[in-house]
N, C-alpha and C positions, 0 to 999 in steps of 0.2 A: 606055941609051935616049937617043935624040937629042932635042933640044929641040923639034923639030917634032912628034915623036910625042907628047910630053907635052902640048904645046899642043892637039893633036887630041883627046886623051882628055878634057881639061878642057872643050873645046867641046862634045863629045858629052854629057858629064855635065850641063852647064848647059842644053843644049837638050832633054834628056829630061824628060817631065812627072813631077813629084813628087806623092806621095799627098796632100799638104796643099794643093796648088794647085787642086783641083777644087771644085765647089760644095759648101757645107757644109749639113748638116741642122739646124743650130742656129737656133731661132726668132728669136733676136736678129739673125741675119744678114739677116732679111726686113725689119726695121725700117729706115726711111729714115736714111741716114747723112750725108746732105748736104741743104742747103736746097732744092736742086732736086727731090730725091726726096720730101721732105716736102710740097712744093707740089703735086707730082703726085698723091700719095696724098690730099691734101685735096680736090683737084679731083674725083678719082674718087668719094670719099664724098659730096661735095655733089651730084654728078650722080646717084648712086644714090638719095639722099634725094629729089631733085627728081623722079625718075621714079616713086618708090614712094608718096609721101605722098598723091597723088591717089587711088590704089587703097585705101590705108588709110582715108582719109576717106570714100570712097564706101561701103566695107564697114561702117564704123562707123555712118554715117547709115542704111544699109539695115537693120542690126540694130536700131537704135533705133526705126526706123519699124515694123518687125515687132513688136517688144515693145509699143510704144504701141498699135498697132492691135489686137493680141491682147487687151490689158487693157481697151481701150475696148469691143471687141466682147463680151468676157466680162461687163463691167459692164452693158451694154445688155441682153443676153439674160437675165441674172439679174434685172434690173429688170422685164422683161416677164414672167418666170416668177413673180415676187412679185405682180404685178398680177393675173395669171391665178389664182393661188392665193387671193388676197384676194377675187376675184370668186366663186370656188367656195365659199368660207366664208360669204359674205354670204347671208342668208336671202332667199327669194323674196318678192315683194311681196304675194302672196296668202296668205302664212303668217299674217298678222295677222287674217285672216278666219276662221281655224279655231277661234277661241274658246279653250277650256281646253286643247285639244290643240295649240294653236299652238306651244308650246314643246317638245312631244314629237314632233310629226310634221313632216317636211319632205321635199322631193324626192317629191312626190305621195304622201305617207304611207308612205314606205319607210325613210328614213334620218333620224335626228334631227340636231340642230345639232352636238352634241359629237362624234358619229361622223364627221360631215362635216369637222370641223376636224382630227381625227386623220388621216383619209385624205388631206386636202389637204396637211398637213404632211409626210406620208410621200412623197407624189408630188413635192412641191416639193424635198425633199432629194435624191431620186433624179435629178430633172431637173437640178438645180444641179451635182451631182457629174458627170453625164454631159457636161454643157456645159463645165465647167471642164477635164475630162480631154481632151476633143476639141480645144478651142481651144488650150490650153497645149501639148498634145502636138504639134499641127501647127506652132505657133510655134517650138517647140524644134527640130524638124527643119529648118525654114526657116533658123534661126540657124546650125545646123551647116553647112548648104549654103552660106550666105554666108561662113563662115569657111574654106571650101575643103575641108571633110571630104567624102569620097566616101560617099554614102549607100547606094550599091548593095549593098555587103556587109552593112551594118546592116539594110537592109530585107529582104534575103534571109534573114539570121539570124532576124529577127523573124517572117518568114513561116513558117520551119521550126519555130520555137518555138511559134507559134500553132497549127500543125497538130498538133504533139506534145501540147500542152495540150488541144486540142480532142478528140483521141482518148483521152487519159488521164483527163481530168476532164470528160467529157461529161455525167455525172450531176450534177456540181456546177453546170455551166452550165445544165442543165435545171431544177435546183432553184432557181437564182437567177432565171431568167426567169419561172418559174411564180410565185415569190414576188412579183416585180415586178407581174405582171398581177393577182394576187390583191389586192394593195394598191390598185392603180389602179382595179380594178373594185369594190372594197369588198365582197368576197364575205363577209368576216367580220372581226370586230375583238375586242379584249380584252374579256372578260366575256360574249361570246356563247356560247350553247349550240348546238353544231354536231355533225353526224354526218358523218364523213369516209369511212365505209365500213369502215375498219379499226379505228376507235375513235370513241367518243362521249363528249363531256364539255364542260367550260367552258374557253374559250380563256384561257390565262394570258399568253401572249406570242406575238407575230407577228413573225417574222424573214423575211429574204429567202431563207433556205435551209431553216429548220426552224420548225415551229409546235408550241408546247407546249400540251398539254391536261391538265386535271384531270378524271379519270374519276369515275364515280358512287361508287366504293368508295374514293376518295382517291388512287388511283394517278395517276402523271404519265406522259403519253404524249408522246414526241418523234417527230413525223411530218415526214418530208421532203416539201417542197412538190411536188417532181416526182412523187411517188408518189400524190398525191391525184387521183383521176379524177372524183369527183363530191362535192359538198358540200350538205348539208341544214342550213340555218340556221334554228333554232327561235326565235331572239331578234331577228330583224329584221322591222320593220314591225309586225305584230300577230299575235295567236294566236286560236284558236277554242276555247271551252269547250263541249263537247257533253255533255248530260245526258239520259238515257233515263228517263222518268217512267212508272211502272206504276200503273194504277188498275184498279178492278174493271170487269168486263164490262158491268154494268148502270148504271154511273155516267154522268151527263150530261156529255158531252165538252165542250160549249160552256161549261158552268159550270166545269169543270176548267181549261179554257184561260184563262178570265178570272181564276181564282184563281192560276194560274201567273204570268200577266202582272202581277197586282197584287203578288205576293210578290217577283218579280224587280225591279219598279220601286222597291219599298221598299228592297230591298238596294242598288240602284244609288245611292240617295240617302245612304247611310251612309258614314262614313269607315272605312277607306281605299278602299272599293270604288267610291266616286264617281270615283276616278282610275284604277281598274283595269278597270272595265267601260266600253267605248267603244260608245256607241250603245244602241239598244233591244234587249232580249232578245226573240228570236223563237221562236214555237212552230211548228215546221215541219209538224206533223201527225202522223198515226198511223204508227208505225214497224212495228208487228206486232200481230196479233190472236190470242189464244188462247181456249180454251173458258171460262176464268174471269177473264181479264184483258186489258187493252189497253195498249200501250206508246206513249207520245208522245215525240217527239224535240224537245228544246229546245236552242237554240244562242245563244251570246253572244260578241261580239267583245271581246277583252281586250287588255291590254298584253302585250308579249312576255314569255314565261316565267311568266305568272300564270294560265294557263288551268286548271291543276289546282287551284289555290287557290280560284278562283272557282267551279269545278264542285263541289268538296266543300262549300263554304259554301252554294251554291244548293240542293244536295240536303238539307242539314240544315234550311234554312228551309222548303222545300217539305214536308218530313215534318211539321214542327210545324204548318204551315198546314193540311195534310190532316187531322191529328188534331183540330184545332180545328173544322174544317168538317164533320167526319164522313165524309170521303171514304175509301172502302175501297180498299186496295191490291190486294185479291184477293177474289173471291166465295167465300162459305162453301160447303164441299162438302156435297151432300145426304146425309141420314142413310141408312145401309145397312139394308135390310129382310132379315131372316134367317128362314128356314123350317125347322122341325124335321124332321129326316131320321132314318130308322131307324139303329140303332146300327151295323149292318153296312155300310150305305151311307155313314154318316158316317165310318166307319173306312176306307172306300175299298175294301172287299172285294167280290168278285163274287158274285152270287146263287147259292145252292146248288141242285144238280139234285134233291136229296132233298126240297125244300120242297113239291113237288107229289106227293101220295100215288099218283096215277094214272099217274105217269110211269114208263117202263120202268126207269129207274135205281132208282126207289123200290121197284118190284116185285122186282127182282133182289136188292135189299138186305134184303128180308124174310127171316126165318129159315124153314127148311123145317119143316113141322109133323111131329110124331112119330106114327106109326101105332100103334093098339092091338095088343098082343101082341108087340110088338118089345122 
């Protein structure tokens, strides 16, 4: 091989690209290796920081403003709720004019002070929870939006979840809303005697979903608030004790009425009936008339749940007063007049056809006479 050919091969080999001469994937190769490259990288970082710090500061201030406004608004609303609840608990100005019943009656004679406090506390708790959830939830979504989070998928997912929960737990939502309105309207409270239609008893516990009752036989009823269609509260406000008084037909009704009023007035002055009987006992008048008696209707307004006790005691006192005054409860029956009757008629037998000798039946029954010579 000639020297010119050898030199040609060496030139081709030197001019051909080698595998190690290309760009390397080693991270260290990206680091600046000269002062010029280091200065260029520093200028780029400084430019990126100078362009981004304003956005960071703006987002930070926006988030702080959202959080502060949410907390301030929450505090203001809770303060207003507390004032509203305190105003509900405060007794009316006219309550001092009710005398002995001033501590028992309020709200125009319907709800007492303790019940009003319980209802107000429950309403305040529900309002504070709803207010906090609404304000803090809205503030959280605004903070996520300020951080650049896309809220569209989150809101869409929340909407789908809300629809699913609404269909799957509609009874739960109904029970909760019914419980809230029952508490806000003060339909009943702990210790009340109520009739819900499905059960009757004393309220042991009032919840937003379930009401617990103690029945007359000691059983405990758990009633969902959404299932209650009507409620009869026998412990709210006042009760009425009704007593039917029977006297003889010939008794002087005016005298009997005065005797009833005197006995009831004496009972209302005794302890503990002076607090159980509210107002004057009234004689409404004649309820029914029979051939031997007359029934008078007597009514008295009592404290809730004490009507039966007052009615039983009033009957007992009236019985003693009638015995002392000689008032008869029923007229004596007249003596029966008896007339002697024949034995056959007394026995109930029909008269015989043979009793009359001239009757055809009697003639036929006679024996045939015997002729001589036969």
